[in-house]
C-alpha positions in Angstrom: 0.0 0.0 0.0 0.9 3.6 -0.2 2.2 3.8 3.4 4.4 0.8 2.9 5.7 2.3 -0.4 6.4 5.6 1.3 8.3 3.8 4.1 10.3 1.8 1.5 11.1 4.9 -0.5 12.4 6.5 2.7 14.5 3.5 3.6 16.0 3.5 0.1 16.7 7.2 0.4 18.5 6.6 3.7 20.4 3.7 2.1 21.5 5.9 -0.8 23.2 8.3 1.7 27.0 8.1 1.7 28.6 6.5 4.8 30.3 9.7 5.8 27.0 11.8 5.7 25.0 11.9 8.9 21.5 10.4 8.7 18.6 12.8 9.0 15.6 11.9 11.2 12.1 12.6 9.9 9.0 12.2 12.1 5.8 11.5 10.0 2.6 12.2 11.8 -0.4 10.4 10.1 -3.7 12.2 10.6 -5.5 10.8 7.4 -6.9 7.5 6.3 -6.4 5.8 2.9 -9.3 4.6 0.8 -9.0 0.9 0.0 -10.6 1.3 -3.5 -9.1 4.5 -4.9 -6.0 4.8 -2.7 -6.8 8.4 -1.9 -6.2 9.9 1.6 -9.0 11.6 3.4 -9.6 13.1 6.8 -11.5 11.1 9.4 -14.6 13.3 9.1 -14.9 12.9 5.3 -13.7 9.3 5.0 -17.2 7.7 5.6 -18.9 10.1 3.2 -16.2 9.3 0.6 -16.9 5.6 0.9 -20.6 6.2 0.1 -19.8 8.2 -3.1 -16.5 6.7 -4.1 -16.6 5.8 -7.8 -14.1 2.9 -7.4 -16.4 0.9 -5.0 -17.3 -2.4 -6.6 -21.0 -3.1 -7.0 -22.8 -6.2 -8.4 -24.5 -5.7 -11.7 -28.3 -5.1 -11.1 -29.1 -7.1 -14.2 -27.8 -10.2 -12.4 -24.9 -10.9 -14.7 -22.8 -11.8 -11.7 -20.3 -9.1 -12.5 -18.9 -6.5 -9.9 -18.4 -3.2 -11.6 -17.0 0.1 -10.1 -19.7 2.7 -9.6 -18.1 5.1 -12.1 -18.4 2.4 -14.9 -21.8 1.1 -13.9 -23.8 3.1 -16.6 -21.5 2.0 -19.4 -21.7 -1.6 -18.2 -25.5 -1.5 -18.1 -25.5 -0.5 -21.8 -23.2 -3.4 -22.7 -24.6 -5.9 -20.2 -26.1 -9.1 -22.0 -28.9 -9.1 -19.5 -30.1 -5.7 -20.7 -32.2 -7.1 -23.6 -33.9 -9.5 -21.3 -35.4 -6.7 -19.4 -37.7 -5.8 -22.2 -38.8 -9.4 -22.3 -39.3 -9.7 -18.7 -40.8 -6.3 -17.9 -43.2 -7.6 -15.5 -40.7 -9.7 -13.7 -38.4 -6.7 -13.7 -40.5 -4.7 -11.3 -40.6 -7.6 -8.9 -36.9 -8.3 -9.3 -36.2 -4.6 -8.8 -37.9 -4.6 -5.5 -36.1 -7.7 -4.6 -32.9 -6.2 -5.9 -33.5 -3.0 -3.9 -34.0 -5.1 -0.8 -30.9 -7.2 -1.6 -28.9 -4.1 -2.4 -30.0 -2.5 0.9 -28.9 -5.6 2.7 -25.7 -5.8 0.8 -25.1 -2.1 1.4 -25.6 -2.7 5.1 -23.2 -5.7 5.0 -20.7 -3.6 3.0 -21.0 -0.8 5.4 -20.4 -3.2 8.3 -17.5 -4.8 6.4 -16.2 -1.3 5.6 -16.5 -0.3 9.3 -14.7 -3.5 10.3 -12.0 -2.9 7.7 -11.8 0.7 8.8 -11.4 -0.3 12.4 -8.8 -2.9 11.4 -7.0 -0.3 9.2 -7.2 2.3 12.0 -5.7 -0.2 14.4 -3.0 -1.1 11.9 -2.4 2.6 11.3 -2.2 3.2 15.1 0.2 0.3 15.4 2.2 1.6 12.5 2.2 5.1 14.0 3.4 3.5 17.3 6.1 1.7 15.3 7.0 4.8 13.4 7.2 6.7 16.7 9.3 3.9 18.2 11.5 3.9 15.0 11.8 7.7 15.3 12.8 7.4 19.0 15.2 4.6 18.1 16.6 6.8 15.3 16.9 9.7 17.7 18.7 7.4 20.1 20.8 6.1 17.3 21.5 9.7 16.3 22.4 10.6 19.9 24.6 7.5 20.0 26.2 8.4 16.7 26.8 12.0 17.9 28.2 10.6 21.2 30.3 8.1 19.2 31.5 10.9 16.9 32.3 13.2 19.8 34.0 10.2 21.6 36.0 9.4 18.5 37.0 13.1 18.2 37.9 13.2 21.9 39.9 9.9 21.5 41.7 11.4 18.5 42.5 14.5 20.5 43.7 12.3 23.4 45.8 10.2 21.1 47.3 13.3 19.6 47.9 14.8 23.0 49.4 11.5 24.2 51.6 11.4 21.1 52.7 15.0 21.7 53.2 14.3 25.4 55.2 11.2 24.6 57.4 13.1 22.1 57.8 15.9 24.7 58.7 13.5 27.4 61.1 11.8 25.1 62.7 15.2 24.3 62.7 16.1 28.0 64.2 12.7 28.8 66.9 13.2 26.3 67.5 16.7 27.5 67.7 15.5 31.1 70.1 12.9 30.1 72.3 15.5 28.3 72.0 17.8 31.4 72.8 14.9 33.7 75.8 14.0 31.5 76.9 17.7 31.5 76.4 17.8 35.3 78.4 14.6 35.7 81.2 16.1 33.5 81.2 19.4 35.4 81.1 17.5 38.7 84.0 15.3 37.6 86.0 18.4 36.4 85.2 20.2 39.7 86.2 17.1 41.6 89.5 16.9 39.7 90.0 20.6 40.3 89.2 20.3 44.0 91.4 17.2 44.3 94.2 19.0 42.5 93.7 22.1 44.7 93.5 19.9 47.8 96.7 18.3 46.8 98.3 21.7 46.3 96.8 22.9 49.6 98.1 19.8 51.3 101.5 20.3 49.8 101.3 24.0 50.9 100.3 22.9 54.4 103.1 20.4 54.5 105.5 23.1 53.3 104.1 25.5 55.8 104.4 22.8 58.5 108.0 22.2 57.6 108.6 26.0 57.5 106.8 26.4 60.9 108.8 23.5 62.3 112.1 25.1 61.0 111.1 28.5 62.3 110.1 27.0 65.6 113.4 25.2 65.9 115.2 28.4 65.0 113.0 30.3 67.4 113.7 27.8 70.2 117.4 28.1 69.4 117.2 31.9 69.5 115.2 31.8 72.7 117.9 29.6 74.2 120.6 31.9 73.0 118.6 34.9 74.3 118.1 33.2 77.7 121.9 32.4 77.8 122.7 36.0 76.8 120.3 37.3 79.5 121.8 35.0 82.1 125.3 36.0 81.0 124.3 39.7 81.2 122.8 39.2 84.6 125.9 37.3 85.8 128.1 40.1 84.5 125.9 42.7 86.0 126.0 40.8 89.3 129.8 40.7 89.2 130.0 44.3 88.4 127.6 45.1 91.3 129.9 43.0 93.6 133.0 44.8 92.3 131.2 48.1 92.8 130.4 47.1 96.4 133.9 46.0 97.1 135.1 49.2 95.5 132.8 51.2 97.7 134.0 49.4 100.8 137.6 50.1 99.8 136.6 53.7 99.3 135.0 53.8 102.7 138.1 52.4 104.3 140.3 54.8 102.5 138.0 57.6 103.6 138.3 56.5 107.2 142.1 56.2 107.0 142.6 59.4 105.0 140.1 61.8 106.5 142.9 64.3 107.2 143.8 64.6 103.5 140.8 66.5 102.1 142.1 66.7 98.6 142.4 62.9 98.4 138.8 62.6 99.6 137.6 65.0 97.0 139.4 63.1 94.3 138.0 59.8 95.5 134.5 61.3 95.8 134.8 62.5 92.2 136.1 59.1 91.1 133.2 57.4 93.0 130.6 59.7 91.4 132.0 58.9 88.0 132.0 55.2 88.7 128.4 55.4 90.0 127.3 57.2 86.9 129.0 54.5 84.8 127.3 51.8 86.8 123.9 53.6 86.4 124.4 53.9 82.6 125.4 50.2 82.4 122.2 49.3 84.4 120.1 51.5 82.1 121.6 49.9 79.0 121.1 46.5 80.5 117.4 47.3 81.3 116.9 48.6 77.7 118.5 45.5 76.3 116.3 43.3 78.4 113.2 45.3 77.3 114.2 45.0 73.7 114.9 41.3 74.1 111.5 40.9 75.8 109.8 42.7 73.0 111.7 40.7 70.4 110.8 37.5 72.2 107.1 38.5 72.4 107.2 39.5 68.7 108.8 36.2 67.8 106.1 34.4 69.8 103.4 36.5 68.0 105.0 35.6 64.6 105.0 31.9 65.7 101.3 32.2 66.7 100.5 33.9 63.4 102.3 31.1 61.5 100.4 28.5 63.4 97.2 30.4 62.8 98.0 30.6 59.1 98.7 26.9 59.0 95.4 26.2 60.7 93.7 28.6 58.4 95.1 26.8 55.4 93.8 23.6 56.8 90.4 25.0 57.4 90.1 26.8 54.1 89.5 23.5 52.3 86.5 22.7 54.6 84.9 25.7 56.2 82.4 24.4 58.7 80.4 27.6 59.2 78.7 28.2 55.9 75.6 30.1 57.0 77.1 33.6 57.1 76.6 33.7 60.9 79.3 33.8 63.5 79.3 34.3 67.3 82.8 34.8 68.8 83.5 34.8 72.5 86.6 36.8 73.5 87.7 35.6 76.9 90.2 37.4 79.3 89.4 40.7 77.8 91.4 42.7 80.2 94.5 40.6 79.8 94.2 40.7 76.0 93.6 44.5 76.1 96.9 44.9 78.1 98.8 42.8 75.7 97.4 44.8 72.8 98.4 48.0 74.5 102.0 46.7 75.1 102.6 44.6 72.0 99.9 45.7 69.4 98.5 42.1 69.1 95.7 41.2 66.7 92.8 38.8 67.5 91.6 36.6 64.7 88.2 34.9 64.7 87.4 31.5 63.3 87.0 31.0 59.5 83.4 31.1 58.2 81.6 31.6 54.9 78.5 33.5 53.8 77.1 30.3 52.2 78.2 26.9 50.9 81.2 26.9 48.5 81.4 30.7 48.8 83.8 33.4 50.1 86.1 32.7 53.0 85.7 35.3 55.7 87.4 36.2 59.0 87.0 39.0 61.5 90.2 40.7 62.8 90.2 42.9 65.9 92.7 45.4 67.4 91.5 45.7 71.0 93.6 48.9 71.7 93.0 50.4 68.3 95.3 51.3 65.5 96.9 54.5 64.2 95.0 57.6 65.1 92.3 55.5 66.8 94.8 53.9 69.1 94.1 54.0 72.9 90.5 55.1 72.6 88.7 52.7 70.3 88.6 49.0 69.3 89.4 48.7 65.6 88.0 45.7 63.6 87.7 44.6 59.9 86.0 41.8 58.1 88.5 40.3 55.7 87.8 38.2 52.5 90.5 35.6 52.5 91.8 33.5 49.7 89.5 30.5 49.5 89.4 27.1 47.8 86.5 28.0 45.5 87.5 31.5 44.5 87.9 30.6 40.8 84.2 29.6 40.7 82.9 32.8 42.5 81.7 36.1 41.1 84.2 39.0 41.3 84.4 41.7 42.5 83.1 40.6 45.9 80.5 42.9 47.5 79.1 42.0 50.9 77.1 43.7 53.6 77.3 42.5 57.2 76.3 43.5 60.7 78.7 43.5 63.6 76.8 43.1 66.8 78.2 43.4 70.3 75.8 41.3 72.4 74.3 42.8 75.6 74.7 40.1 78.3 71.8 41.4 80.4 70.1 39.0 82.7 66.7 40.0 81.4 66.7 39.3 77.6 63.8 41.7 77.1 65.9 44.6 78.4 69.0 43.8 76.3 70.2 46.4 73.8 72.8 45.1 71.4 75.3 47.4 69.7 74.9 47.0 66.0 77.3 48.3 63.3 76.7 47.8 59.6 79.7 47.5 57.3 80.4 46.9 53.7 83.1 44.5 52.4 84.6 44.8 48.9 87.3 42.9 47.1 88.2 43.3 43.5 89.3 39.8 42.6 90.5 36.6 44.2 94.2 37.5 43.5 93.8 41.1 44.5 95.4 42.2 47.7 92.6 43.5 49.8 93.0 46.9 51.6 91.4 46.3 55.0 88.3 48.4 55.6 88.4 49.2 59.3 85.6 50.4 61.6 85.9 51.6 65.2 83.9 51.0 68.4 84.7 53.3 71.3 86.0 51.8 74.5 83.3 53.7 76.3 80.6 51.8 74.4 82.3 48.4 75.2 82.5 49.2 78.9 78.9 50.5 79.1 75.8 48.4 79.9 76.5 44.6 80.0 78.7 44.2 77.0 81.5 43.0 79.2 80.6 40.4 81.8 82.9 38.0 83.6 85.7 39.6 81.6 84.2 38.2 78.4 82.7 39.8 75.3 80.5 38.2 72.6 80.7 39.6 69.0 78.2 38.4 66.5 78.7 38.7 62.7 75.7 38.4 60.3 76.4 38.5 56.5 73.3 40.1 54.9 74.1 39.7 51.2 
């Protein structure tokens, strides 16, 4: 029928679509019924009226020729029907047969109407089922369309994910290769640094050994000189003692001569003059001896200071290779302040702090202090300077060196909340690792040191903080 044909045409149209083209979904809403005789579509209101007047409805020939002719061709059939001539012969029977025919036609019409109603109900039921099926098919097609869209989006997303995974894999491969190259470069740099450090450590060890040998030699020479100085001092003391004894004996003789020759005044005067001259000579000899002893004492102390400096330098060279304090923070306790201040006043001694560094593998630093001052600041101030020493890693550092630091004298107050530290900000500069640094001194007055609780139990705490 026409509905089946329309559906088949639609399926063929969908089959003719290319595989790449998306299928379009069409929802057909059937609100008309099809005539079984003329295949025309009519509304539900006019369908019954159309069946009564439809020209394609089959009707039995009234002449009784047993033929079923469409209504539209009934007149032409009656003209050609073989039973038409018999009507003239059977005129009387015709009226009777017509009545009977009318009754039969009415009955048949009723039967036909019943059959048509039954067929219509069946068709309507079939149409409803078909509409349900079409609706289900439309829903299924919608679902299929949704599934196809979801599948298409999923495929697109999967393609994007595959592309991103490929890009990520290529990027990771590149990064892995780059990391391998960087690791190899780091290994090479580390190996070269290790070789340089080992070579410098060997050189430092050789230098330390040489310095140890020099220190041992100088110490031996110093010990020999000290022994010679002690022998010379003992010899001078012995000679002075002998001279004093001789002078006493000479004075006793003079006294005896004075007693025996009191009458002779001229002799007494000459002896007195001689005695005065001898006393002056003895006094000059004593003064010269004292000056020599002072000079020897100073020379001995200077030699001991040089020896201490050599030992400090040797220890410094040993510590340069491995500085323990690498945080740029140092707290230095100076014990026996009064004694060290007296030594500084008498011998101009220098105090050296422990080695430290502003950070790992960086500049080697040391704080030097003149407790009694230096130059024009001597006697009234404490002079200090923060020195940048030659370190093990100087070739790897940035030059010129510019550092800022705080020198803090800690207040040793019992109540920490009331403590007021003395803070001094300094700047340290050095042009290069092989450039001889000119010390940049700063001063702290002795009045400040002796005020508050900066000195306690004859000890002072000095803190150094490297800021940058």
